[in-house]
C-alpha positions as CSV (number, residue, x, y, z in Angstrom):
1,M,-16.4,-11.1,28.4
2,K,-16.3,-10.8,24.6
3,Q,-14.8,-7.6,24.1
4,S,-12.0,-9.2,26.6
5,L,-11.6,-12.4,24.0
6,Y,-11.8,-10.6,21.3
7,H,-8.9,-8.4,22.5
8,L,-7.2,-11.5,23.0
9,C,-7.7,-13.1,19.7
10,R,-6.5,-9.3,18.0
11,L,-3.5,-9.4,20.0
12,S,-2.4,-13.1,20.3
13,L,-3.0,-12.7,16.3
14,A,-1.1,-9.5,16.1
15,G,2.2,-10.9,18.5
16,V,2.3,-14.3,16.0
17,F,2.2,-12.7,12.8
18,I,4.8,-9.6,13.8
19,Y,7.2,-12.7,15.2
20,A,6.7,-14.8,12.3
21,G,6.9,-11.8,9.8
22,Y,10.3,-10.5,11.8
23,L,11.7,-14.1,11.4
24,K,10.8,-14.7,7.5
25,G,12.1,-11.0,6.9
26,S,15.6,-11.1,8.5
27,D,16.5,-13.7,6.3
28,P,15.0,-13.8,2.5
29,V,17.3,-15.9,0.9
30,A,17.0,-18.7,3.6
31,F,13.3,-18.0,4.0
32,A,13.4,-18.5,0.2
33,G,15.2,-21.6,0.8
34,Q,12.2,-22.6,2.6
35,V,9.9,-22.3,0.2
36,A,11.5,-23.9,-2.4
37,A,11.8,-26.5,-0.3
38,Y,7.8,-27.2,-0.5
39,Q,8.4,-27.8,-4.8
40,I,4.9,-26.1,-5.2
41,L,6.0,-22.4,-6.9
42,P,8.5,-22.0,-9.9
43,Y,11.8,-21.3,-8.8
44,A,11.2,-17.0,-9.4
45,F,8.3,-17.1,-7.5
46,N,10.0,-18.7,-4.6
47,Y,11.8,-15.2,-4.3
48,L,9.0,-13.1,-4.8
49,V,7.3,-15.0,-2.1
50,A,10.0,-14.9,0.0
51,A,11.0,-11.1,-0.3
52,T,7.0,-9.7,0.0
53,L,5.4,-12.2,3.2
54,P,7.1,-11.3,5.4
55,F,5.9,-7.6,5.3
56,V,2.3,-8.5,4.9
57,E,2.8,-10.6,7.6
58,L,4.2,-7.3,9.7
59,L,1.7,-5.1,8.3
60,C,-1.3,-7.0,9.3
61,G,0.3,-7.9,12.6
62,V,0.8,-4.1,13.3
63,L,-2.8,-3.2,12.5
64,L,-4.0,-5.7,14.8
65,L,-1.4,-4.4,17.2
66,L,-2.6,-0.9,16.9
67,N,-6.6,-1.9,16.3
68,Q,-6.6,-0.1,13.3
69,R,-8.4,-1.9,9.9
70,V,-8.9,-4.9,11.9
71,R,-11.5,-6.2,9.1
72,P,-9.1,-6.1,6.1
73,A,-6.0,-7.3,8.1
74,L,-8.1,-10.3,9.2
75,L,-9.1,-11.0,5.6
76,V,-5.8,-10.9,4.3
77,L,-4.7,-13.4,7.4
78,F,-7.6,-15.5,6.5
79,G,-6.8,-16.0,3.1
80,L,-2.7,-16.2,3.7
81,N,-3.7,-18.8,6.3
82,T,-5.9,-20.8,3.9
83,V,-2.8,-20.9,1.9
84,F,-0.3,-22.1,4.0
85,M,-3.1,-24.6,5.5
86,L,-3.3,-26.1,1.8
87,A,0.6,-25.8,1.3
88,L,1.1,-27.8,4.3
89,F,-1.8,-30.4,3.4
90,S,-0.2,-31.1,0.3
91,L,3.3,-31.6,1.8
92,V,1.4,-34.4,4.1
93,L,-0.4,-35.8,0.7
94,R,2.7,-35.8,-1.4
95,G,4.7,-37.5,1.9
96,L,7.5,-34.9,2.6
97,E,9.1,-34.0,5.7
98,V,9.7,-30.0,5.4
99,D,9.9,-27.7,7.7
100,C,7.0,-25.3,7.5
101,G,9.7,-22.7,7.9
102,C,7.4,-20.6,9.9
103,F,9.1,-19.6,13.1
104,Q,12.3,-21.1,12.6
105,P,15.2,-18.1,12.5
106,A,17.0,-18.5,9.4
107,G,19.8,-21.1,9.7
108,E,18.7,-22.8,12.3
109,E,18.6,-26.5,11.5
110,G,16.4,-29.5,13.5
111,T,13.9,-26.9,15.2
112,G,11.5,-27.2,12.6
113,T,7.8,-28.0,12.7
114,S,6.8,-31.1,11.2
115,P,3.7,-30.4,8.2
116,Q,1.2,-32.3,10.6
117,M,2.0,-29.8,13.6
118,A,2.3,-27.1,11.5
119,L,-1.3,-27.7,9.9
120,L,-2.7,-28.1,13.8
121,R,-1.1,-25.2,14.8
122,D,-2.3,-22.8,11.3
123,A,-5.9,-24.4,12.4
124,G,-5.8,-23.1,15.7
125,L,-4.9,-19.6,14.0
126,M,-7.9,-19.8,11.9
127,L,-10.2,-20.5,14.8
128,A,-8.6,-17.6,16.2
129,I,-8.9,-15.4,13.0
130,L,-12.5,-16.2,12.8
131,A,-13.3,-15.5,16.2
132,A,-11.8,-12.5,16.2
133,W,-13.9,-11.7,12.8
134,V,-17.4,-12.8,14.2
135,L,-16.6,-11.1,17.9
136,R,-15.0,-7.7,15.9
137,Q,-18.7,-7.1,14.3
138,Q,-20.4,-7.5,17.5
139,H,-17.8,-5.2,19.2
140,A,-18.4,-2.9,16.8
141,K,-21.9,-3.2,17.0
142,E,-21.9,-2.1,21.1
143,P,-21.5,0.2,23.1
144,L,-18.0,0.3,25.0
145,D,-18.0,-0.6,28.8
146,G,-14.8,1.4,30.0
């Protein structure tokens, strides 16, 4: 049962981050605009984030999919998700209604996610990351049951 839950968490996270990285990476200029809407980073850093973040998400997702370097991938995703949640929380505190920029194809307007809903979704992702981490530790200690 624990093995099945581990693989479910791992594969679900892989799918989410591969999909998110693909969407963001397909139009980095539009994604830079979404990052800029948070009003947190200096102008030049918006483009740096937009150019690198999709590839980090894709890499972590592929590693999880292949069940390789799972703990480092989960650690990176934990850090990224923490930063995402802090950024979303800052939007809520400042009263800004900005699309999170997570799963919306570039150029599509009006289909975004509110910061509050994105924060709830990211909390669920954080639970999956933590569950995969804990279950991976147990999975590594137990023999495979076929």
